[in-house]
PASEBA-1860 file (N, C-alpha, C; in nm, 3 decimals):
! residues 205
1> MQIEHADF> -1.559/1.222/0.444/-1.601/1.252/0.307/-1.671/1.131/0.246 ~ -1.784/1.154/0.184/-1.853/1.051/0.109/-1.823/1.070/-0.039 ~ -1.777/0.966/-0.106/-1.750/0.974/-0.248/-1.879/0.941/-0.323 ~ -1.942/1.043/-0.378/-2.067/1.024/-0.451/-2.045/1.015/-0.601 ~ -1.939/1.080/-0.649/-1.908/1.076/-0.792/-1.759/1.048/-0.810 ~ -1.729/0.953/-0.894/-1.591/0.922/-0.931/-1.590/0.888/-1.079 ~ -1.547/0.985/-1.159/-1.560/0.971/-1.303/-1.424/0.976/-1.373 ~ -1.402/0.881/-1.461/-1.281/0.884/-1.542/-1.287/1.002/-1.636
9> VMSNSDYK> -1.176/1.079/-1.643/-1.171/1.196/-1.729/-1.086/1.170/-1.852 ~ -0.960/1.131/-1.831/-0.872/1.106/-1.944/-0.743/1.037/-1.901 ~ -0.674/0.980/-2.000/-0.540/0.924/-1.981/-0.445/0.995/-2.075 ~ -0.325/1.023/-2.028/-0.227/1.093/-2.108/-0.087/1.041/-2.080 ~ 0.002/1.061/-2.175/0.144/1.034/-2.152/0.220/1.165/-2.136 ~ 0.148/1.278/-2.138/0.209/1.410/-2.131/0.126/1.499/-2.041 ~ 0.186/1.550/-1.933/0.112/1.633/-1.838/0.051/1.757/-1.905 ~ 0.109/1.801/-2.016/0.059/1.920/-2.085/-0.080/1.898/-2.143
17> KAPDPKIP> -0.118/1.772/-2.160/-0.250/1.740/-2.216/-0.352/1.708/-2.107 ~ -0.311/1.719/-1.982/-0.400/1.689/-1.869/-0.508/1.797/-1.856 ~ -0.611/1.773/-1.776/-0.718/1.872/-1.760/-0.664/2.005/-1.707 ~ -0.739/2.112/-1.732/-0.699/2.244/-1.681/-0.675/2.235/-1.530 ~ -0.563/2.291/-1.483/-0.528/2.280/-1.341/-0.601/2.381/-1.253 ~ -0.734/2.373/-1.254/-0.814/2.473/-1.183/-0.875/2.421/-1.053 ~ -0.854/2.293/-1.026/-0.903/2.236/-0.899/-0.792/2.151/-0.838 ~ -0.799/2.124/-0.708/-0.693/2.047/-0.641/-0.675/1.908/-0.701
25> EYAFIGRS> -0.552/1.858/-0.690/-0.517/1.729/-0.748/-0.431/1.649/-0.652 ~ -0.460/1.520/-0.641/-0.386/1.430/-0.552/-0.344/1.308/-0.632 ~ -0.213/1.282/-0.632/-0.160/1.173/-0.714/-0.116/1.055/-0.628 ~ -0.137/0.935/-0.680/-0.102/0.811/-0.612/0.002/0.736/-0.694 ~ 0.108/0.694/-0.627/0.218/0.627/-0.696/0.286/0.529/-0.601 ~ 0.355/0.432/-0.656/0.429/0.336/-0.575/0.498/0.236/-0.666 ~ 0.576/0.149/-0.606/0.641/0.044/-0.685/0.535/-0.049/-0.744 ~ 0.572/-0.114/-0.852/0.482/-0.210/-0.914/0.437/-0.315/-0.813
33> NVGKSSLI> 0.311/-0.351/-0.819/0.254/-0.456/-0.735/0.238/-0.416/-0.588 ~ 0.229/-0.285/-0.561/0.213/-0.239/-0.423/0.066/-0.235/-0.381 ~ -0.024/-0.257/-0.477/-0.167/-0.255/-0.445/-0.233/-0.120/-0.468 ~ -0.177/-0.042/-0.559/-0.226/0.095/-0.582/-0.368/0.097/-0.637 ~ -0.393/0.018/-0.740/-0.525/0.018/-0.802/-0.632/-0.028/-0.703 ~ -0.602/-0.129/-0.626/-0.697/-0.178/-0.526/-0.726/-0.072/-0.421 ~ -0.623/0.001/-0.380/-0.642/0.107/-0.281/-0.730/0.218/-0.338 ~ -0.704/0.259/-0.461/-0.785/0.365/-0.524/-0.931/0.322/-0.533
41> NMLVNRKS> -0.954/0.199/-0.576/-1.091/0.149/-0.586/-1.159/0.147/-0.450 ~ -1.085/0.114/-0.345/-1.141/0.116/-0.210/-1.181/0.258/-0.171 ~ -1.093/0.354/-0.197/-1.120/0.492/-0.156/-1.246/0.549/-0.221 ~ -1.268/0.513/-0.347/-1.380/0.573/-0.421/-1.503/0.482/-0.429 ~ -1.500/0.370/-0.358/-1.614/0.278/-0.356/-1.649/0.223/-0.494 ~ -1.548/0.191/-0.570/-1.570/0.131/-0.702/-1.489/0.002/-0.711 ~ -1.541/-0.093/-0.785/-1.470/-0.220/-0.800/-1.362/-0.213/-0.906 ~ -1.379/-0.128/-1.006/-1.284/-0.130/-1.116/-1.261/0.008/-1.178
49> LAKTSGTP> -1.264/0.113/-1.096/-1.233/0.245/-1.150/-1.089/0.246/-1.199 ~ -0.998/0.203/-1.111/-0.858/0.183/-1.150/-0.841/0.036/-1.186 ~ -0.775/0.009/-1.296/-0.762/-0.128/-1.345/-0.660/-0.206/-1.263 ~ -0.703/-0.318/-1.210/-0.612/-0.404/-1.134/-0.566/-0.520/-1.223 ~ -0.452/-0.574/-1.187/-0.396/-0.684/-1.266/-0.299/-0.763/-1.181 ~ -0.289/-0.892/-1.209/-0.190/-0.975/-1.143/-0.051/-0.948/-1.197 ~ -0.045/-0.877/-1.308/0.084/-0.845/-1.370/0.127/-0.705/-1.332 ~ 0.239/-0.687/-1.264/0.286/-0.554/-1.227/0.304/-0.466/-1.350
57> GKTQLINH> 0.283/-0.335/-1.332/0.306/-0.241/-1.441/0.186/-0.220/-1.530 ~ 0.065/-0.252/-1.481/-0.056/-0.238/-1.561/-0.079/-0.092/-1.598 ~ -0.061/-0.001/-1.503/-0.081/0.141/-1.529/0.039/0.196/-1.606 ~ 0.014/0.249/-1.724/0.125/0.299/-1.806/0.101/0.442/-1.853 ~ -0.005/0.506/-1.805/-0.037/0.642/-1.842/-0.073/0.722/-1.718 ~ -0.082/0.854/-1.734/-0.130/0.942/-1.627/-0.282/0.943/-1.636 ~ -0.349/0.887/-1.538/-0.494/0.871/-1.541/-0.562/0.968/-1.445 ~ -0.651/1.051/-1.498/-0.723/1.149/-1.417/-0.867/1.104/-1.392
65> FLINKHWY> -0.907/1.112/-1.264/-1.045/1.085/-1.225/-1.098/1.207/-1.149 ~ -1.219/1.249/-1.182/-1.281/1.362/-1.114/-1.366/1.310/-0.998 ~ -1.333/1.355/-0.878/-1.399/1.306/-0.758/-1.493/1.412/-0.702 ~ -1.620/1.374/-0.687/-1.723/1.464/-0.633/-1.727/1.598/-0.706 ~ -1.682/1.597/-0.831/-1.682/1.718/-0.915/-1.602/1.832/-0.850 ~ -1.509/1.795/-0.762/-1.440/1.897/-0.682/-1.288/1.885/-0.686 ~ -1.235/1.762/-0.705/-1.090/1.743/-0.708/-1.055/1.622/-0.794 ~ -0.929/1.623/-0.840/-0.881/1.513/-0.923/-0.802/1.413/-0.841
73> LVDLPGYG> -0.828/1.287/-0.866/-0.742/1.178/-0.819/-0.664/1.132/-0.941 ~ -0.532/1.123/-0.925/-0.446/1.085/-1.039/-0.375/0.954/-1.008 ~ -0.395/0.859/-1.097/-0.331/0.728/-1.087/-0.210/0.729/-1.179 ~ -0.090/0.726/-1.119/0.034/0.734/-1.195/0.095/0.595/-1.216 ~ 0.172/0.577/-1.322/0.244/0.449/-1.340/0.337/0.423/-1.223 ~ 0.354/0.297/-1.189/0.444/0.262/-1.080/0.589/0.280/-1.121 ~ 0.674/0.304/-1.023/0.817/0.305/-1.053/0.874/0.169/-1.013 ~ 0.987/0.137/-1.067/1.041/0.002/-1.049/1.021/-0.077/-1.178
81> YAKVPKSQ> 0.902/-0.065/-1.235/0.873/-0.113/-1.369/0.905/-0.260/-1.394 ~ 0.922/-0.336/-1.291/0.934/-0.482/-1.302/1.002/-0.529/-1.431 ~ 0.923/-0.584/-1.523/0.982/-0.649/-1.641/0.954/-0.569/-1.769 ~ 1.012/-0.450/-1.777/0.997/-0.372/-1.900/1.136/-0.330/-1.949 ~ 1.151/-0.310/-2.080/1.281/-0.272/-2.135/1.330/-0.138/-2.079 ~ 1.461/-0.117/-2.085/1.521/0.005/-2.034/1.461/0.129/-2.100 ~ 1.437/0.121/-2.231/1.381/0.236/-2.303/1.243/0.272/-2.249 ~ 1.166/0.171/-2.212/1.032/0.194/-2.157/1.043/0.252/-2.017
89> REKFTKMI> 1.140/0.205/-1.938/1.160/0.260/-1.804/1.195/0.408/-1.813 ~ 1.281/0.442/-1.907/1.321/0.582/-1.924/1.202/0.668/-1.966 ~ 1.116/0.611/-2.050/0.996/0.682/-2.095/0.903/0.710/-1.977 ~ 0.884/0.608/-1.892/0.799/0.624/-1.774/0.856/0.729/-1.680 ~ 0.988/0.723/-1.657/1.052/0.818/-1.566/1.034/0.961/-1.615 ~ 1.054/0.982/-1.743/1.037/1.115/-1.801/0.893/1.163/-1.786 ~ 0.797/1.073/-1.811/0.656/1.107/-1.801/0.617/1.144/-1.658 ~ 0.661/1.061/-1.563/0.625/1.084/-1.423/0.691/1.210/-1.370
97> NGYILNRS> 0.819/1.227/-1.396/0.890/1.346/-1.348/0.834/1.474/-1.409 ~ 0.799/1.467/-1.537/0.739/1.583/-1.601/0.610/1.624/-1.533 ~ 0.530/1.525/-1.500/0.403/1.552/-1.430/0.430/1.612/-1.292 ~ 0.513/1.546/-1.214/0.536/1.588/-1.075/0.593/1.730/-1.067 ~ 0.687/1.761/-1.154/0.758/1.889/-1.145/0.683/2.005/-1.208 ~ 0.580/1.976/-1.287/0.515/2.083/-1.362/0.365/2.097/-1.340 ~ 0.305/2.008/-1.266/0.159/2.014/-1.247/0.127/2.114/-1.137 ~ 0.080/2.232/-1.173/0.068/2.343/-1.078/-0.040/2.322/-0.972
105> NLVNMFVL> -0.138/2.237/-0.998/-0.246/2.216/-0.901/-0.225/2.091/-0.816 ~ -0.106/2.030/-0.826/-0.077/1.910/-0.746/-0.060/1.951/-0.600 ~ -0.150/1.907/-0.516/-0.148/1.943/-0.374/-0.063/1.846/-0.294 ~ -0.072/1.717/-0.328/0.000/1.617/-0.249/0.020/1.489/-0.329 ~ 0.136/1.428/-0.308/0.164/1.295/-0.363/0.144/1.192/-0.252 ~ 0.072/1.088/-0.282/0.061/0.975/-0.190/0.153/0.864/-0.241 ~ 0.257/0.836/-0.164/0.355/0.735/-0.203/0.319/0.604/-0.131 ~ 0.286/0.502/-0.206/0.243/0.375/-0.149/0.361/0.281/-0.129
113> VDVRHELQ> 0.367/0.218/-0.014/0.470/0.118/0.014/0.404/-0.002/0.083 ~ 0.452/-0.119/0.053/0.402/-0.243/0.113/0.457/-0.252/0.255 ~ 0.367/-0.253/0.353/0.408/-0.248/0.493/0.488/-0.371/0.535 ~ 0.483/-0.477/0.457/0.553/-0.600/0.493/0.703/-0.592/0.467 ~ 0.746/-0.489/0.395/0.887/-0.479/0.358/0.956/-0.363/0.428 ~ 1.084/-0.379/0.452/1.165/-0.271/0.508/1.179/-0.160/0.405 ~ 1.229/-0.045/0.449/1.252/0.067/0.359/1.337/0.023/0.241 ~ 1.283/0.038/0.120/1.353/-0.002/-0.002/1.427/0.118/-0.061
121> QIDLEFMQ> 1.543/0.093/-0.118/1.624/0.201/-0.174/1.548/0.280/-0.280 ~ 1.471/0.211/-0.362/1.399/0.279/-0.470/1.291/0.372/-0.414 ~ 1.227/0.331/-0.304/1.128/0.417/-0.241/1.196/0.537/-0.177 ~ 1.306/0.513/-0.109/1.381/0.621/-0.045/1.425/0.724/-0.148 ~ 1.479/0.677/-0.259/1.527/0.769/-0.362/1.413/0.852/-0.420 ~ 1.297/0.790/-0.436/1.183/0.864/-0.489/1.135/0.969/-0.388 ~ 1.129/0.933/-0.261/1.089/1.029/-0.159/1.189/1.144/-0.150 ~ 1.318/1.111/-0.162/1.420/1.216/-0.159/1.407/1.309/-0.279
129> FLGANQIP> 1.370/1.253/-0.393/1.345/1.334/-0.512/1.231/1.432/-0.486 ~ 1.124/1.384/-0.423/1.012/1.472/-0.390/1.055/1.581/-0.292 ~ 1.130/1.540/-0.189/1.176/1.636/-0.090/1.267/1.742/-0.150 ~ 1.359/1.700/-0.237/1.453/1.793/-0.298/1.382/1.895/-0.386 ~ 1.266/1.855/-0.440/1.190/1.944/-0.528/1.071/2.008/-0.458 ~ 1.068/1.994/-0.325/0.965/2.057/-0.241/0.823/2.017/-0.284 ~ 0.808/1.890/-0.315/0.676/1.837/-0.350/0.617/1.772/-0.224 ~ 0.506/1.824/-0.171/0.446/1.764/-0.051/0.405/1.619/-0.078
137> FSIIFTKA> 0.433/1.532/0.018/0.392/1.393/0.001/0.358/1.329/0.134 ~ 0.278/1.225/0.125/0.242/1.141/0.239/0.271/0.996/0.201 ~ 0.295/0.914/0.301/0.317/0.772/0.277/0.189/0.696/0.308 ~ 0.155/0.601/0.222/0.044/0.510/0.250/0.101/0.369/0.259 ~ 0.093/0.311/0.377/0.133/0.172/0.395/0.017/0.084/0.349 ~ 0.042/-0.007/0.256/-0.063/-0.094/0.204/-0.049/-0.235/0.261 ~ -0.155/-0.313/0.242/-0.158/-0.456/0.275/-0.138/-0.482/0.424 ~ -0.189/-0.392/0.506/-0.174/-0.408/0.652/-0.245/-0.531/0.705
145> DKLTATKL> -0.344/-0.580/0.632/-0.418/-0.699/0.676/-0.332/-0.825/0.671 ~ -0.219/-0.817/0.602/-0.133/-0.934/0.588/-0.047/-0.960/0.712 ~ -0.049/-0.865/0.807/0.030/-0.879/0.929/-0.059/-0.881/1.052 ~ -0.014/-0.948/1.156/-0.085/-0.941/1.282/-0.067/-0.800/1.341 ~ -0.148/-0.766/1.437/-0.141/-0.634/1.497/-0.002/-0.607/1.555 ~ 0.056/-0.706/1.618/0.188/-0.690/1.678/0.295/-0.669/1.571 ~ 0.293/-0.753/1.467/0.391/-0.740/1.360/0.372/-0.610/1.283 ~ 0.248/-0.566/1.269/0.220/-0.441/1.199/0.281/-0.323/1.276
153> EKAIASYT> 0.261/-0.324/1.406/0.316/-0.217/1.489/0.468/-0.213/1.479 ~ 0.531/-0.330/1.483/0.677/-0.337/1.473/0.725/-0.291/1.336 ~ 0.651/-0.328/1.231/0.690/-0.292/1.095/0.686/-0.140/1.075 ~ 0.580/-0.078/1.126/0.566/0.068/1.114/0.677/0.137/1.193 ~ 0.704/0.087/1.313/0.808/0.147/1.397/0.945/0.136/1.330 ~ 0.973/0.020/1.270/1.101/-0.001/1.203/1.115/0.090/1.081 ~ 1.007/0.103/1.004/1.010/0.184/0.883/1.032/0.331/0.917 ~ 0.955/0.382/1.013/0.967/0.523/1.049/1.103/0.553/1.112
161> ESLKEFWE> 1.157/0.456/1.184/1.290/0.474/1.243/1.395/0.487/1.133 ~ 1.379/0.407/1.027/1.472/0.416/0.914/1.461/0.553/0.846 ~ 1.340/0.603/0.835/1.319/0.733/0.770/1.383/0.847/0.849 ~ 1.390/0.831/0.980/1.447/0.936/1.065/1.594/0.962/1.035 ~ 1.658/0.868/0.969/1.798/0.889/0.930/1.809/0.995/0.822 ~ 1.698/1.021/0.753/1.700/1.112/0.638/1.612/1.235/0.656 ~ 1.513/1.228/0.747/1.424/1.341/0.770/1.415/1.373/0.919 ~ 1.429/1.500/0.951/1.408/1.540/1.090/1.260/1.534/1.124
169> TLPPYHIT> 1.176/1.577/1.030/1.032/1.569/1.047/0.978/1.467/0.947 ~ 0.916/1.364/0.997/0.866/1.258/0.909/0.745/1.304/0.831 ~ 0.731/1.256/0.708/0.608/1.286/0.632/0.489/1.219/0.698 ~ 0.368/1.272/0.678/0.249/1.205/0.731/0.238/1.065/0.672 ~ 0.178/0.973/0.747/0.158/0.840/0.690/0.024/0.783/0.733 ~ -0.025/0.689/0.652/-0.153/0.624/0.677/-0.135/0.473/0.660 ~ -0.201/0.397/0.745/-0.193/0.251/0.740/-0.322/0.199/0.680 ~ -0.311/0.124/0.570/-0.432/0.085/0.497/-0.434/-0.063/0.459
177> SASNQMGK> -0.553/-0.107/0.424/-0.573/-0.237/0.363/-0.694/-0.227/0.272 ~ -0.674/-0.256/0.144/-0.786/-0.253/0.050/-0.884/-0.366/0.077 ~ -0.837/-0.472/0.143/-0.922/-0.588/0.168/-1.030/-0.562/0.272 ~ -0.994/-0.485/0.374/-1.093/-0.460/0.481/-1.122/-0.312/0.504 ~ -1.077/-0.228/0.410/-1.102/-0.083/0.413/-1.034/-0.010/0.529 ~ -0.935/-0.073/0.588/-0.857/-0.005/0.691/-0.793/0.121/0.634 ~ -0.804/0.229/0.707/-0.739/0.354/0.670/-0.813/0.439/0.569 ~ -0.922/0.389/0.517/-0.997/0.463/0.415/-1.040/0.600/0.466
185> DEVLKAIV> -1.106/0.603/0.581/-1.155/0.729/0.636/-1.041/0.826/0.665 ~ -0.929/0.773/0.711/-0.815/0.860/0.747/-0.757/0.926/0.622 ~ -0.743/0.851/0.513/-0.688/0.908/0.390/-0.783/1.014/0.334 ~ -0.911/0.983/0.331/-1.009/1.079/0.278/-1.018/1.203/0.367 ~ -1.006/1.185/0.497/-1.006/1.299/0.588/-0.887/1.390/0.561 ~ -0.772/1.329/0.536/-0.652/1.407/0.505/-0.672/1.489/0.379 ~ -0.737/1.431/0.279/-0.764/1.504/0.155/-0.861/1.618/0.180 ~ -0.963/1.595/0.260/-1.057/1.702/0.296/-0.983/1.819/0.360
193> QMNESVEK> -0.895/1.788/0.454/-0.821/1.893/0.523/-0.730/1.969/0.427 ~ -0.666/1.897/0.335/-0.580/1.965/0.238/-0.663/2.049/0.142 ~ -0.778/1.998/0.102/-0.867/2.077/0.016/-0.906/2.208/0.083 ~ -0.937/2.200/0.211/-0.975/2.320/0.286/-0.860/2.420/0.293 ~ -0.738/2.369/0.303/-0.622/2.457/0.317/-0.589/2.532/0.188 ~ -0.631/2.476/0.073/-0.600/2.541/-0.055/-0.724/2.600/-0.121 ~ -0.834/2.599/-0.050/-0.961/2.643/-0.109/-0.956/2.787/-0.162 ~ -0.899/2.878/-0.083/-0.893/3.018/-0.125/-0.812/3.034/-0.251
201> HFKSL> -0.702/2.960/-0.260/-0.616/2.970/-0.379/-0.693/2.932/-0.504 ~ -0.764/2.821/-0.501/-0.832/2.775/-0.621/-0.955/2.859/-0.654 ~ -1.017/2.917/-0.554/-1.131/3.006/-0.580/-1.086/3.133/-0.653 ~ -0.960/3.169/-0.634/-0.910/3.291/-0.696/-0.868/3.274/-0.842 ~ -0.865/3.146/-0.886/-0.822/3.119/-1.025/-0.933/3.155/-1.126
END
């Protein structure tokens, strides 16, 4: 897939104010500082479509981008929320859960995790939340350029082995690096395939 158009549509704190759910939608989420904004910018060939920051927790709203006038890319606030008050964490959780559980055109969640770290409890709990609510999701391993090929292979093997304790069938996963565009084609290809699988449904709306 070639990204020819990537346009900001709107930001909201309430899924009810999001664009009409008449085309497929793919949401990206992860712990603070996982490299989400950099990954999104890599996928759409833009330097600053999604705002990057050295300070975790930059994204605080549900951000919709229209891609190729055909599907939405959604940049969600990170979970973990680093250094924010409890009341703000609760607000984010309510906003994110409301979106995930009620957005009828959400085709897939991309859950980003830093490949350099072992399976984190907060990531596991979020994935289990998605599984319990039958929300399709894929894992995107970020920052793969930070490891040698050997260490990367071992890290992926260790992570997937940990996941097998909780899932008989593992979710799809992609290995990426925003620095050298590793995994870009694979992620976009996955979206193309999912778009094709839901095409009839959205044409009937």
